[in-house]
C-alpha positions as CSV (number, residue, x, y, z in Angstrom):
1,M,-83.5,-124.6,-57.8
2,K,-81.9,-123.5,-61.1
3,F,-82.7,-119.9,-60.3
4,I,-81.0,-120.2,-56.8
5,T,-77.9,-121.8,-58.4
6,Y,-77.7,-119.1,-61.0
7,L,-78.1,-116.4,-58.3
8,L,-75.2,-118.0,-56.2
9,I,-73.0,-118.1,-59.3
10,T,-73.8,-114.5,-60.1
11,L,-73.0,-113.4,-56.5
12,L,-69.7,-115.3,-56.5
13,A,-68.7,-113.8,-59.8
14,F,-69.6,-110.3,-58.5
15,S,-67.6,-110.9,-55.3
16,S,-64.6,-112.1,-57.3
17,C,-64.8,-109.2,-59.6
18,K,-65.1,-106.8,-56.7
19,K,-62.1,-108.4,-55.0
20,N,-60.0,-108.0,-58.1
21,L,-61.0,-104.4,-58.4
22,D,-60.1,-103.8,-54.8
23,Q,-56.7,-105.5,-55.4
24,D,-56.1,-103.3,-58.4
25,F,-57.1,-100.3,-56.4
26,N,-54.7,-101.0,-53.5
27,N,-51.9,-102.1,-55.7
28,Y,-51.9,-98.9,-57.8
29,N,-48.3,-98.1,-58.7
30,P,-47.5,-94.5,-59.7
31,D,-44.4,-95.8,-61.6
32,L,-46.7,-97.6,-64.0
33,D,-49.1,-94.7,-64.5
34,P,-48.4,-93.1,-67.9
35,S,-50.2,-89.9,-67.0
36,L,-47.6,-89.0,-64.4
37,S,-44.4,-87.1,-65.1
38,N,-41.1,-87.6,-63.4
39,A,-41.8,-84.5,-61.3
40,D,-45.2,-86.1,-60.3
41,R,-43.4,-89.2,-59.1
42,T,-40.9,-87.1,-57.2
43,K,-43.8,-85.4,-55.4
44,I,-45.3,-88.8,-54.6
45,A,-42.0,-90.1,-53.2
46,L,-41.6,-87.0,-51.0
47,I,-45.2,-87.2,-49.8
48,K,-44.7,-90.8,-48.8
49,E,-41.7,-89.8,-46.8
50,L,-43.7,-87.1,-45.1
51,K,-46.5,-89.6,-44.2
52,E,-44.1,-92.0,-42.6
53,V,-42.6,-89.2,-40.5
54,L,-46.1,-87.9,-39.5
55,Q,-47.1,-91.3,-38.3
56,S,-44.5,-91.1,-35.7
57,V,-44.8,-87.3,-35.0
58,Y,-48.6,-87.7,-34.3
59,L,-47.8,-90.1,-31.4
60,N,-47.1,-87.0,-29.5
61,Q,-50.6,-85.6,-28.8
62,N,-49.2,-82.1,-28.4
63,A,-47.7,-82.2,-31.9
64,L,-51.0,-83.4,-33.4
65,D,-52.9,-80.7,-31.4
66,E,-50.5,-78.1,-32.9
67,V,-51.3,-79.3,-36.5
68,N,-55.0,-79.3,-35.8
69,A,-54.9,-75.9,-34.2
70,A,-53.1,-74.6,-37.3
71,I,-55.9,-76.0,-39.5
72,Y,-58.8,-74.8,-37.4
73,S,-57.2,-71.3,-37.2
74,S,-57.9,-70.9,-40.9
75,F,-54.4,-69.3,-41.3
76,E,-54.3,-71.0,-44.7
77,P,-57.5,-71.7,-46.8
78,D,-59.5,-74.9,-47.4
79,E,-59.0,-76.8,-44.1
80,S,-55.3,-77.2,-44.6
81,I,-51.8,-76.1,-43.4
82,S,-48.5,-76.4,-45.2
83,I,-45.6,-78.3,-43.9
84,T,-43.4,-75.3,-44.4
85,S,-45.6,-73.2,-42.0
86,L,-45.4,-75.8,-39.3
87,L,-41.7,-75.9,-39.6
88,S,-41.4,-72.1,-39.2
89,P,-42.4,-71.5,-35.5
90,N,-40.0,-68.5,-35.2
91,R,-41.1,-66.7,-38.3
92,I,-43.9,-64.2,-38.7
93,G,-47.0,-66.1,-39.9
94,L,-49.0,-69.0,-38.5
95,Y,-47.7,-68.7,-34.9
96,N,-48.6,-65.0,-34.7
97,H,-52.0,-65.5,-36.2
98,P,-54.7,-64.2,-33.8
99,A,-56.9,-67.3,-34.2
100,F,-54.0,-69.6,-33.5
101,L,-52.9,-67.6,-30.4
102,E,-56.4,-67.7,-29.0
103,M,-56.1,-71.5,-28.6
104,K,-53.2,-71.0,-26.1
105,I,-51.4,-74.3,-27.0
106,D,-47.7,-74.9,-27.1
107,H,-46.1,-74.6,-30.4
108,G,-42.8,-75.7,-31.9
109,I,-43.4,-79.2,-30.7
110,F,-44.3,-80.4,-34.2
111,K,-40.9,-79.2,-35.5
112,E,-39.0,-80.9,-32.6
113,E,-40.8,-84.2,-33.2
114,F,-40.3,-83.9,-37.0
115,K,-36.5,-83.4,-36.6
116,K,-36.3,-86.3,-34.2
117,Q,-37.6,-88.6,-36.9
118,L,-35.1,-87.3,-39.4
119,N,-32.4,-88.2,-36.9
120,K,-33.6,-91.8,-36.7
121,K,-33.8,-92.6,-40.4
122,S,-32.7,-91.3,-43.8
123,Y,-35.3,-89.2,-45.6
124,P,-33.4,-87.8,-48.6
125,L,-36.2,-86.0,-50.3
126,I,-37.3,-84.3,-47.1
127,Q,-33.7,-83.3,-46.5
128,K,-33.5,-81.9,-50.1
129,Y,-36.7,-80.0,-50.3
130,Y,-37.1,-78.8,-46.8
131,S,-33.4,-78.1,-46.0
132,G,-34.2,-74.4,-45.6
133,Y,-36.6,-75.1,-42.8
134,L,-34.4,-77.6,-40.9
135,S,-31.7,-76.3,-38.6
136,D,-28.2,-77.8,-38.3
137,E,-29.3,-79.7,-35.3
138,V,-30.7,-82.4,-37.6
139,G,-27.9,-85.0,-37.3
140,S,-25.7,-86.1,-40.1
141,S,-27.2,-89.6,-39.6
142,A,-30.1,-88.4,-41.8
143,N,-27.7,-88.4,-44.7
144,S,-25.4,-91.3,-43.7
145,N,-27.1,-93.9,-45.9
146,S,-28.4,-91.7,-48.7
147,S,-25.4,-90.4,-50.6
148,D,-26.2,-92.4,-53.7
149,V,-29.8,-91.2,-53.7
150,M,-28.8,-87.6,-53.1
151,V,-26.4,-87.6,-55.9
152,A,-29.1,-88.9,-58.2
153,L,-31.4,-86.2,-57.0
154,D,-28.9,-83.4,-57.5
155,S,-29.9,-83.1,-61.1
156,L,-33.5,-82.3,-60.2
157,P,-33.9,-78.6,-59.6
158,L,-35.7,-77.5,-56.4
159,E,-38.0,-75.4,-58.6
160,V,-39.6,-78.5,-60.1
161,F,-42.6,-77.8,-57.7
162,N,-43.5,-75.5,-54.9
163,V,-43.1,-77.2,-51.5
164,N,-45.5,-74.7,-50.0
165,S,-48.2,-76.5,-52.0
166,I,-47.7,-79.7,-50.0
167,K,-50.2,-79.4,-47.2
168,I,-51.9,-81.4,-44.5
169,Y,-55.6,-81.4,-45.6
170,F,-58.3,-82.1,-43.0
171,P,-61.5,-82.5,-45.1
172,Y,-64.8,-82.2,-43.2
173,S,-62.8,-80.8,-40.2
174,E,-66.0,-79.0,-39.0
175,N,-67.5,-82.4,-38.3
176,W,-64.8,-83.3,-35.9
177,G,-64.3,-80.0,-34.2
178,S,-65.7,-81.0,-30.8
179,L,-63.1,-83.7,-30.5
180,Y,-60.1,-82.4,-32.5
181,N,-60.2,-78.6,-32.3
182,P,-57.8,-77.5,-29.6
183,G,-59.9,-74.4,-29.1
184,T,-62.7,-76.6,-27.7
185,P,-63.1,-76.1,-23.9
186,G,-62.1,-79.3,-21.9
187,L,-60.6,-81.0,-25.0
188,N,-57.3,-82.0,-23.4
189,T,-58.6,-84.7,-21.1
190,V,-57.0,-88.1,-20.7
191,T,-60.1,-89.8,-22.1
192,D,-60.1,-87.6,-25.2
193,Q,-56.4,-88.1,-25.7
194,M,-56.9,-91.8,-26.3
195,Q,-59.4,-91.0,-29.1
196,R,-57.6,-88.2,-31.0
197,L,-55.9,-90.3,-33.6
198,V,-56.2,-89.5,-37.3
199,T,-56.1,-91.7,-40.4
200,L,-53.2,-90.6,-42.7
201,V,-53.3,-90.6,-46.5
202,A,-50.3,-90.0,-48.7
203,A,-51.6,-88.6,-52.0
204,D,-50.2,-90.7,-54.8
205,R,-52.9,-90.2,-57.4
206,E,-55.7,-88.0,-58.7
207,A,-58.8,-89.7,-57.2
208,D,-61.8,-89.2,-54.9
209,S,-60.8,-92.4,-53.0
210,G,-57.5,-94.1,-52.1
211,P,-55.8,-96.2,-49.4
212,G,-55.1,-94.7,-46.0
213,N,-53.5,-95.9,-42.8
214,E,-56.0,-96.0,-39.9
215,P,-54.6,-96.2,-36.4
216,Y,-56.2,-98.4,-33.8
217,Y,-55.3,-99.9,-30.4
218,Y,-54.7,-103.6,-30.0
219,Q,-54.7,-105.5,-26.7
220,A,-53.9,-109.2,-26.7
221,G,-55.5,-109.7,-23.3
222,R,-57.1,-107.9,-20.4
223,D,-53.8,-107.4,-18.7
224,A,-51.7,-107.0,-21.8
225,P,-50.4,-103.5,-22.8
226,R,-52.3,-101.5,-25.5
227,Q,-50.4,-101.3,-28.7
228,L,-51.0,-98.8,-31.5
229,R,-51.3,-100.5,-34.8
230,W,-52.2,-99.4,-38.4
231,R,-54.5,-101.0,-40.9
232,T,-55.1,-100.1,-44.5
233,V,-58.5,-98.7,-45.3
234,T,-60.2,-97.1,-48.3
235,V,-60.6,-93.3,-47.7
236,N,-63.3,-91.4,-49.7
237,D,-65.7,-88.6,-48.9
238,N,-67.9,-90.9,-46.9
239,Y,-65.0,-92.1,-44.8
240,A,-63.5,-88.6,-44.2
241,E,-66.9,-87.1,-43.3
242,L,-68.4,-89.8,-41.1
243,T,-66.0,-92.6,-40.2
244,K,-62.7,-91.1,-38.9
245,A,-60.9,-87.9,-38.8
246,T,-58.5,-87.9,-41.8
247,H,-55.4,-86.0,-42.7
248,I,-54.4,-86.1,-46.3
249,I,-50.9,-85.1,-47.4
250,N,-52.0,-83.4,-50.5
251,I,-50.9,-81.0,-53.2
252,M,-53.3,-78.1,-52.7
253,D,-54.0,-74.9,-54.7
254,V,-51.4,-72.2,-53.9
255,R,-53.5,-69.1,-54.5
256,S,-54.1,-65.5,-53.6
257,D,-57.7,-64.5,-53.8
258,P,-58.2,-61.6,-56.2
259,P,-58.9,-58.3,-54.5
260,P,-62.3,-56.7,-55.1
261,P,-62.3,-54.1,-57.9
262,P,-61.9,-50.5,-56.8
263,N,-65.0,-48.4,-56.6
264,P,-65.4,-46.2,-59.7
265,P,-66.1,-42.5,-59.2
266,I,-69.8,-41.9,-58.6
267,T,-71.4,-40.0,-61.5
268,G,-75.0,-39.0,-62.0
269,V,-77.8,-39.1,-59.5
270,T,-78.7,-42.8,-59.6
271,I,-76.5,-45.7,-58.7
272,Y,-77.2,-49.3,-59.9
273,K,-75.3,-51.7,-57.6
274,V,-75.3,-55.4,-58.6
275,Y,-74.2,-58.1,-56.2
276,L,-73.1,-61.7,-56.4
277,G,-75.6,-62.9,-53.7
278,W,-75.7,-66.6,-53.0
279,V,-73.8,-69.4,-54.7
280,K,-74.4,-73.2,-54.9
281,C,-72.0,-75.7,-56.4
282,T,-73.0,-79.3,-56.9
283,K,-69.8,-80.7,-58.6
284,Q,-66.4,-81.4,-56.9
285,Y,-64.0,-79.8,-59.4
286,D,-61.0,-80.9,-57.5
287,K,-60.1,-84.4,-56.2
288,L,-60.1,-85.4,-52.6
289,I,-56.7,-87.0,-53.0
290,S,-54.4,-85.1,-55.4
291,I,-50.8,-84.5,-56.5
292,R,-51.8,-81.5,-58.4
293,N,-54.5,-79.4,-56.7
294,G,-56.8,-81.2,-54.3
295,G,-59.4,-80.1,-51.8
296,G,-62.5,-78.0,-52.3
297,S,-63.3,-75.9,-55.4
298,E,-62.1,-72.4,-55.9
299,L,-64.7,-70.7,-58.0
300,R,-64.1,-67.4,-59.7
301,F,-66.9,-65.1,-60.9
302,G,-65.8,-62.6,-63.4
303,R,-67.3,-59.4,-64.9
304,G,-66.1,-58.5,-68.4
305,F,-66.9,-55.0,-69.4
306,A,-65.8,-52.0,-71.5
307,T,-66.2,-48.2,-71.1
308,A,-64.8,-45.2,-72.9
309,D,-63.2,-42.1,-71.3
310,A,-63.9,-38.5,-72.4
311,N,-61.5,-39.0,-75.4
312,G,-63.1,-42.2,-76.6
313,N,-60.3,-44.4,-75.3
314,V,-61.6,-47.9,-74.4
315,N,-61.1,-49.1,-70.9
316,P,-61.7,-52.9,-70.7
317,G,-61.7,-54.9,-67.5
318,F,-62.3,-58.4,-66.2
319,P,-62.2,-58.4,-62.4
320,F,-63.1,-61.6,-60.5
321,I,-64.8,-62.5,-57.2
322,A,-63.4,-65.5,-55.3
323,V,-65.9,-68.0,-53.9
324,N,-64.1,-70.9,-52.3
325,M,-66.3,-73.9,-51.6
326,K,-65.5,-76.7,-49.1
327,R,-66.1,-80.2,-50.1
328,K,-68.8,-80.5,-47.5
329,E,-70.6,-77.4,-48.9
330,I,-70.6,-79.0,-52.4
331,R,-71.5,-82.5,-51.1
332,K,-74.5,-81.2,-49.2
333,G,-75.5,-78.7,-51.9
334,T,-75.3,-75.8,-49.5
335,W,-76.1,-72.3,-50.6
336,K,-73.1,-70.1,-49.7
337,Q,-73.8,-66.5,-48.9
338,V,-71.3,-64.2,-50.7
339,L,-73.0,-60.7,-51.0
340,T,-70.1,-59.1,-52.7
341,L,-70.4,-56.3,-55.2
342,W,-70.2,-57.6,-58.8
343,D,-70.6,-54.1,-60.2
344,T,-70.5,-51.0,-58.0
345,N,-72.5,-49.0,-60.6
346,W,-73.9,-50.5,-63.8
347,T,-74.2,-47.4,-65.8
348,S,-76.0,-47.2,-69.2
349,E,-72.7,-46.8,-71.0
350,K,-72.0,-50.5,-70.3
351,V,-74.7,-51.8,-72.7
352,E,-73.6,-55.4,-72.1
353,Q,-71.4,-57.2,-69.5
354,A,-70.0,-60.7,-69.5
355,L,-70.4,-63.1,-66.6
356,G,-67.5,-65.6,-66.6
357,I,-67.1,-68.5,-64.1
358,Y,-64.2,-70.9,-63.8
359,E,-62.5,-73.0,-61.2
360,E,-59.0,-72.0,-60.2
361,D,-56.2,-74.6,-60.5
362,N,-52.4,-74.7,-60.4
363,N,-52.0,-75.4,-64.1
364,D,-50.6,-73.3,-67.0
365,P,-52.5,-70.1,-67.8
366,S,-55.2,-69.8,-70.4
367,T,-57.4,-67.0,-71.6
368,L,-61.1,-66.3,-70.9
369,T,-62.5,-64.0,-73.6
370,S,-65.9,-62.4,-74.2
371,T,-67.3,-59.8,-76.6
372,V,-69.3,-57.0,-75.0
373,S,-70.9,-53.8,-76.2
374,Y,-70.5,-50.3,-74.8
375,S,-71.8,-46.9,-75.7
376,Y,-69.9,-43.7,-76.5
377,N,-71.5,-40.5,-77.7
378,G,-74.6,-42.4,-78.6
379,V,-72.8,-45.0,-80.7
380,T,-72.8,-48.6,-79.6
381,T,-69.5,-50.5,-80.2
382,S,-68.5,-54.1,-79.5
383,V,-65.0,-55.0,-78.2
384,N,-63.2,-58.2,-76.9
385,V,-62.4,-58.3,-73.2
386,S,-60.2,-61.0,-71.8
387,S,-58.4,-62.2,-68.7
388,T,-55.7,-64.8,-68.0
389,V,-57.0,-67.7,-65.9
390,R,-55.7,-71.0,-64.6
391,T,-58.1,-74.0,-64.8
392,N,-58.0,-77.7,-65.6
393,D,-61.7,-77.7,-66.4
394,P,-63.8,-76.2,-69.2
395,I,-65.0,-72.7,-68.5
396,I,-68.1,-73.1,-66.4
397,R,-70.0,-70.1,-67.7
398,N,-69.3,-67.3,-70.2
399,F,-72.3,-65.4,-71.4
400,I,-73.4,-61.8,-72.0
401,I,-76.0,-60.0,-69.9
402,N,-77.8,-57.1,-71.5
403,R,-78.3,-54.2,-69.1
404,N,-81.9,-53.4,-70.1
405,F,-82.9,-57.1,-70.0
406,Y,-81.3,-57.6,-66.6
407,F,-82.9,-54.6,-64.9
408,G,-86.2,-55.4,-66.6
409,T,-86.3,-59.1,-65.5
410,G,-83.8,-59.3,-62.7
411,T,-86.4,-59.8,-60.0
412,T,-88.6,-62.4,-61.8
413,N,-88.4,-66.1,-61.7
414,Q,-85.8,-67.4,-64.2
415,G,-87.3,-70.9,-64.1
416,W,-85.5,-72.2,-61.0
417,G,-87.2,-70.5,-58.1
418,F,-85.7,-68.1,-55.6
419,Q,-83.0,-68.0,-53.0
420,S,-83.4,-65.4,-50.2
421,Q,-86.1,-63.7,-52.3
422,W,-83.9,-63.3,-55.4
423,P,-84.2,-65.4,-58.6
424,I,-81.8,-68.3,-59.1
425,F,-79.7,-68.1,-62.3
426,D,-78.4,-71.2,-64.1
427,G,-80.3,-73.6,-61.9
428,N,-79.8,-76.4,-64.4
429,T,-76.0,-76.3,-64.1
430,N,-73.3,-77.3,-61.6
431,V,-72.9,-73.8,-60.4
432,M,-76.0,-71.6,-59.7
433,Y,-76.2,-68.2,-58.1
434,T,-78.2,-65.1,-57.5
435,L,-77.5,-61.5,-58.8
436,P,-79.4,-59.1,-56.5
437,Y,-79.3,-55.4,-57.2
438,E,-80.3,-52.2,-55.6
439,V,-81.0,-48.8,-57.2
440,I,-79.9,-45.8,-55.1
441,N,-81.2,-42.3,-55.9
442,L,-78.8,-39.7,-54.6
């Protein structure tokens, strides 16, 4: 009996504790978060305005289809589309993208619905930051009750952040493609239209879970009209992947993937090509919900090297390969096929090369530096090679590979087995990979 009483008290205490934690979670106030800057709070306020507008815009099924088509077209990376692209139907870009055009859906509806909502209510931050994307047809009523707010905001420069980084992020979109991808045959049926609703999350924190607004239909009685209502739910990776299609108004990485390095002139009679073969990442380096750089993980694999020309002048380099991982690929521990040349010809002059890995973010630049050896006229010399990178995380990997060691052991088990017949490197870390090579005799 005492044991049962003790168990009940423990369960009640746990339930109470959990309830308090849930209350703290849902009552999170960005204004009380000391880690946030004034610019961060402005982003959050703007994102909340956008969420309120989108809740109304998405009532038009064609507008929602337009957003989903933009995301499924992969016009922008990482299952996302920027608000600015959706507000630019007459500009070259999204709406001329071949994958978007193949879906053969109406476009420009999103912008029309967006402008209607701005005519109904004052959204001063949207008006301020998206003014260049809104025509004069947006009525003066949008500013009628916001003069005091707008005056206060005038001291805040538009350059405080890049509005192109504010995107609608659809994590795990591939899970919902049969129902939400406008390119799916037979999608636009009446039955499906009643189901294509999405949970909306306004990013107001750096977290892998947060509150979202989930739509549902309510009917008071059999003959009563159906009403669309919203309830607050906790959105995390489990929810977005398995429970309901979710759009997160996030700050995403604004990036341009580095171009592959140019092929050096072929010299000699034997070419040693080295590839970045397969990559597996088991850590989410970015948050699901973010006001800085959310979404998947943008991995960068660098090659630091040095050579000397005929005059002995050192030519250092640190080119990078982009490997962008979706959250689902990371969550499931999926091997991603890359098969991109890491070095087009690892000649004997490059005695050592550095392999550097980091995750790209939007923050201030830092420097990735390694020391490698090269040979010139039979003399081996060491030199520092470096590259400017942007990351919020510690450098994932930065080590030296000796040429003779690599070609001597590059096909043998490194201790973590094989992937597609090539040995896995760094199998005990968050990012593992293979480095296949081929030797071509000309």
